[in-house]
N, C-alpha and C positions, 0 to 999 in steps of 0.2 A: 606756474599749475597744474593743480594734483588731476590725477586721471577723475573724481567725483564733477571737479570744477567745469571741464571740460565737458563732460556729459552735460552737466547743467547747461553749458554756454552754446551745446549745438542743438539738445532737444529744444530750446526758451527760442532762439532760430527756425530750424523748426517750426515750430508750433504759431511762428508768426510770418514766415515765406503762405501755411497753409491759412488761416486764419483769413491774409489778406486777397489769396488767390483761390483758395479754396481745388490748386491743384493737385491732379494724385499723384505728382511725381513725389511732394512733399511726405503723404502719406508712407509710399514706396523707404525713405527717410525713416520711419518712426520703424517701419520693419525692417531698416538694416541699424538704426541703436536700438531696439530691445534687445539684437543679440549681442547689440557691445557689452547689454545693461546683465544679461546672461555669465559673459564670460568675466565681464568685473563682480559677479555675485552680489551686484544690487537687488535689495528687496526689495518685495511691492511697494509698502511704506513711506520708501523713502525717492519711487517714481511721483509718488499721488505726492507726494510736496514740491520735488522736480515740479509737475505739475504748475503745483499751489503759484512757485513760490513763482513761475514765467508767465500766468496770468495775472499778476500784478504789476509788473515790469511790464504787460503788453497795455492793462487794462489798470492802471494807481487807479481809479474813479470805483474799481470794482463793487456792486448791491453789494449791502453788509451781511443780504438774506444767502446770496448767491455766494458769500464769501462762508461764510457761519456750513454747509452744504458740502464745500469743499473738507474744509472742517473734519464734518464730522463721515467726509470719507475718508479719510485719513488716517482718524482713530477705527475703521471699520476693515482699513486696508492693516494696521496692527495688528487685529489679531488674528486680520487672514493670516497674515504671516507666521505669526508662533504655532501658529493649526499644521501650518501647512508644513515650517519645521521637521515640528513635531511627525507630522504625518511619512514627508522621508527620511527618516531616521527609521522610523515603523516599517517600515517598506525595505528599507535597507538589510534590516535587521531581518526582514523573512524572504526575504533575501538570499541570507547566509543561511537562516536555518535549512530552506528550500536545496542548497548547495550542499548540504550539510548531507539531507537526508540522502541526494541524489548518489550521493559518494558512499553514507549508508549502505541504500539496497545496492549497487554496485558489487559495494563488498563483500554483502550475504547470500545476493547471486551465485557470486564465484566460491567463498565456504560451504556453500551448502550446497550444491549442485550434486548429485547424482545421476552417476551412468546406468542402461540400463540394460541387463549383462543380457542375453542372450545363451539359453535356455531348450535343453534335446526335448523336453516337456512338455514345460512350462512358454505359451505365448503372453508376457505380458508389459504395461501398454499403464503410462502415470503422466497426468495434467497435473498443474499449481503453479496456478495464477494469483498473484497477489489483489485483492480491492484498490489497493493504496499503492505505494512506490515499498512498500513494506510488507513483507508475505507470513505472517501469523501461522501459515501451516508451516509444515516439515514432513518431507519423507525420507524414508535414507531403504538403499536397496545394498543387501553386500551377496553373492555368491560363493559359497564352498568350494574347495574343493573334489568335496563328494556327487557336487550337483546340487547339493542342496542351495536354496535359495532365504533370508530371510529379509523383513522387507516392515518396517515398520510407517508408521503413518498418526503425526501430531497433529495439532492443534496449541498455542496456547491460550488464554487469558488472559487476554493484554495484545498490545498492538504498538506498532512504530519499532522506535530504536531499541526500547528494554530485553521486545519481544525479540530480536535478530539478537542480539545478544545472548539470549538465554536461550533460543535453538542453538546454535555456535554452539552454548555447553554440552546442551544433548548432542549434540552431532561427535566431538573428541570425548564424549562419557562415552557413546555405543563403540566409537573406533579404538578405545582402550581394551572393551571385554569382547573377549573367544567366545565369541558366538556359535562357530559352529560347536563347539561341548556348554557351552550352558542354555535348562531352558527358560525358554518366554518368559511366568512366570516369576523367574531368577533374577533375570535381563532387567523388569518394570523392578522389582521391590530395591537391583542395587541402584537405578536413575531413581527411583525416589528418592533414593538419600539424598542422593548428589543434586535433586532439587532442592527439596527442604534444605537443603545449609544452605544454595548459592541462589536462589534466587528472591524477592518481595514476597515479604509473607500477604500480597495481596493479589500474587501470581499464584496461575496454578496450571499444569497443563494435563492435556486429557491424552491419550495414547493409544496405542492399539499397536500390536508388532507380535509378528508368526513368522511362523519356520515350513520351510515346507521341503520336505525328505522324499527321496525319491525313490531311496531302497524301503521303505514301505508301503508307499504311495499314499502317507497324508500330510494333511496340515494342521499345524500346531498353532493354539496364539491364546494367548490372553490380553486383557483387556485394563485402560486406568483410566476410566471413564469416562471411554469414547462413541460417538458417536457410532450407533450399531451397521455393521452391513449386515449383505444379501452373499448368501449361497444360493448359483441354478445350479441346480437336478437336472441333467441332461433326460435323465429315463425317465421321468415322469413334466419335464420340459415346465418345471416350475420356480420362484424362485421361494424364500423362507429366509429368516431374520435370523445375523450372525447375533447369540442370546450369550452374552460373556460381562460378568460382573465384578465391579473394580472399582477403588477409592480415586481419584485425580492426584496426577503425582503433584505430593509437596507439601500434602495435608500433614501426619503421621508419619512420623520419619521408621515407624515398625509393623507399616502396611504392611501385609499379604499377597500375593496373588493369585489367582488360582490357572491355572494353563487344561486348557483345554482341546479336543483334537478329532475333527472331523475326514474322514476317508474322500477321496475325490478321482474320479476313474475320468476316461477321456470322454469330450464334451461339458465337462462341468466347467464352471467358472464362480472366481471369487473375485467379490465387489469390495472394493475398500474407500471412506469416503471421510470427510470433514462436513462440517455443517452449511459451509459454503453453500454442500450441491442439494440437499435436503430446506434448507431453509429460503429455496430459490425464490423470487414472489413473482406472481400477477399481478401487474400496480399493485397496492395493499395489502392485496392475499397471498399465505403460503402456498406454498404448491403441497401434494398431497405425498405421502412415499411413494406411492403406487403409481405416478408419473415418473421420476428418477426412473423407475426399471422396465412401464410402455415406452421410455420413448432408447433405455438400453437394450432394450427389445427389437427394440425397430431398428438397431445396429446392428446386433450380438452375430453375424453371419459373418460380420468384416474382423481381421487382425485386430490383435487390442488395442494398440496403442491408435488404431484411425476410431474402433470406438469409444476411447475416450476424449480423443478430438471433439468429432460428428455430436456427442452428449452436451461438451461445452459449449462450443459452436449455439447448440438446440439452444438454450440455456443462458447465454449471452442474449440472444439475441429475442428472449421472451423478456427480459429484464432492459430490450433499449439499450444493449453495450454498454452500462453503468451494476457494474458486479457492485452488492451490497457488502459482499463478505469476500476472506479468501476462502478459491475455488478448488481443491485438492479431489482428483479423481482418482483412485489404481482398479486395473480388471488383470484378472491372472485367468488364461484359459489352459485346459487339459489341451494338449492337444495329442498325443500320445495314448 
């Protein structure tokens, strides 16, 4: 007697016992045999068929209408079984994809991590939080031997693993440039050619690239279609928007960029961000850019890293802890 025949015999005996005695111990037996069905990979329609055969053995005179209804149930279970199998296969594939994305997200975090350098005259704080597992934002900070600092904030139009791969390409391209002797506009022009040759035509990257040089006390910057940041002028106690024009990376390999400059003095701040900050929402309404500045003003007496942390927490709460886009914010405070 094979396994299925044994299961059928046991099921029939259990059913007979329960019909005759209504003893709940028979229900316990049904629970145990269900585990056997799972172990032996018995399909739902096979269980229904077992039940029909057991009923016919117990009640040979089973009424035609009842038997017909059981046959109807059997057909329903066949369809259910097929649908259930498809569902299980889809769940397994979904789990595999989630596992792959989890591994990719961890790799992305390791590959793209950027340590915040300690500077004598600049207090720097950065926070970058992905809305999902993969981060479509990128930040890059390098300290030069002369005490200068180079910083990039980027946002890729496109998400997921392709975005992560593109950001990795951007990182290694930046790492290969002699940034301390290249101007900000030359850096963007070089990156633009790399992006145009190596990423899908449907994907683009916005970037704000800047350098602070302590010997001149100036902040040099260029933009490739990126979200404009802000200057805080301590003497006037006011914010102004950073004005910088430039085409997004990856559209035209011959694109040129402009370099701008801004003198900064003690107490001044530079705020760089992605649109995940300025496009936070209250319900279904986007916030105004002025609200971002109001929140920053609330915390601007704190160290730069604490400012960006507090601003993020504010907007995280505002959105009920559900980010709709990647959130990246960098603040540079001139402290000397």
